[in-house]
C-alpha positions in Angstrom: 44.6 -53.3 78.2 44.2 -56.4 80.3 40.5 -57.5 80.6 40.7 -57.1 84.4 41.8 -53.5 84.0 38.9 -52.9 81.5 36.5 -54.2 84.1 37.9 -51.8 86.8 37.7 -48.9 84.4 34.2 -49.8 83.4 33.1 -50.0 87.0 34.6 -46.6 87.8 32.9 -45.0 84.8 29.5 -46.6 85.9 30.0 -45.2 89.4 30.6 -41.7 88.2 27.6 -41.8 85.8 25.4 -43.1 88.7 26.6 -40.3 91.1 26.2 -37.3 88.7 22.5 -36.3 89.0 20.2 -33.8 87.4 19.7 -31.2 90.2 16.0 -31.0 89.6 14.9 -34.6 89.1 17.7 -36.2 91.1 18.0 -38.9 88.5 21.4 -39.8 87.3 22.8 -38.8 83.9 22.7 -42.6 83.1 19.0 -42.9 84.0 18.2 -39.8 81.9 20.1 -41.1 78.9 22.3 -38.0 78.7 25.6 -39.8 78.0 26.1 -40.7 74.4 29.6 -42.0 74.6 32.5 -42.6 77.0 35.8 -43.6 75.7 39.0 -44.2 77.6 42.3 -43.9 75.7 44.9 -45.6 77.8 47.8 -44.7 75.4 47.1 -41.0 76.1 45.7 -41.4 79.6 42.6 -39.6 78.3 38.9 -40.0 79.0 36.4 -38.6 76.6 32.8 -38.1 77.8 30.2 -37.0 75.3 26.8 -35.8 76.6 23.5 -35.4 74.7 21.5 -32.8 76.6 19.3 -31.5 73.9 17.8 -28.0 73.7 14.1 -27.6 74.0 12.1 -28.5 70.9 10.2 -25.3 70.9 11.5 -21.8 70.7 11.8 -20.2 74.1 14.7 -18.0 75.0 14.4 -18.7 78.7 14.3 -22.5 78.2 17.4 -22.3 76.0 19.2 -20.4 78.8 18.0 -22.9 81.5 19.2 -25.8 79.3 22.6 -24.2 78.7 23.0 -23.7 82.4 22.0 -27.2 83.2 24.4 -28.5 80.6 27.3 -26.5 82.1 26.4 -27.7 85.6 26.3 -31.4 84.4 29.6 -31.0 82.5 31.3 -29.5 85.6 30.0 -32.3 87.8 31.1 -35.0 85.4 34.5 -33.4 85.2 34.8 -33.2 89.0 33.6 -36.8 89.6 35.8 -38.3 86.8 38.8 -36.5 88.2 38.2 -38.2 91.6 38.0 -41.7 90.0 40.8 -41.0 87.5 43.3 -38.7 89.1 45.9 -37.3 86.7 43.9 -38.4 83.6 43.0 -35.9 80.9 39.2 -35.6 81.2 37.3 -34.1 78.2 33.6 -33.6 78.6 31.7 -32.2 75.6 28.2 -31.9 74.1 27.3 -34.2 71.2 27.6 -32.4 67.9 29.7 -29.5 69.3 33.4 -29.5 68.6 
């Protein structure tokens, strides 16, 4: 990939990560540190996004449900926003440690 193309792709990725926000705090996923890896594979026109939205440290059934719901919402928003910036690209959003 040409360096200029890499810069454009990096800028698009940063824009998306700045737009996707936690619905409660309104902080971006970047600010919250919820993105552990983003990898663009030009040969496959694929973008892999790995989140790290951890479950609560203490045992609480309701907290686990809320975290799972939040994770699903963030994954959906990331998927939608990345599709806007990278139309036609295969977008894969996953949780760190989950295959």
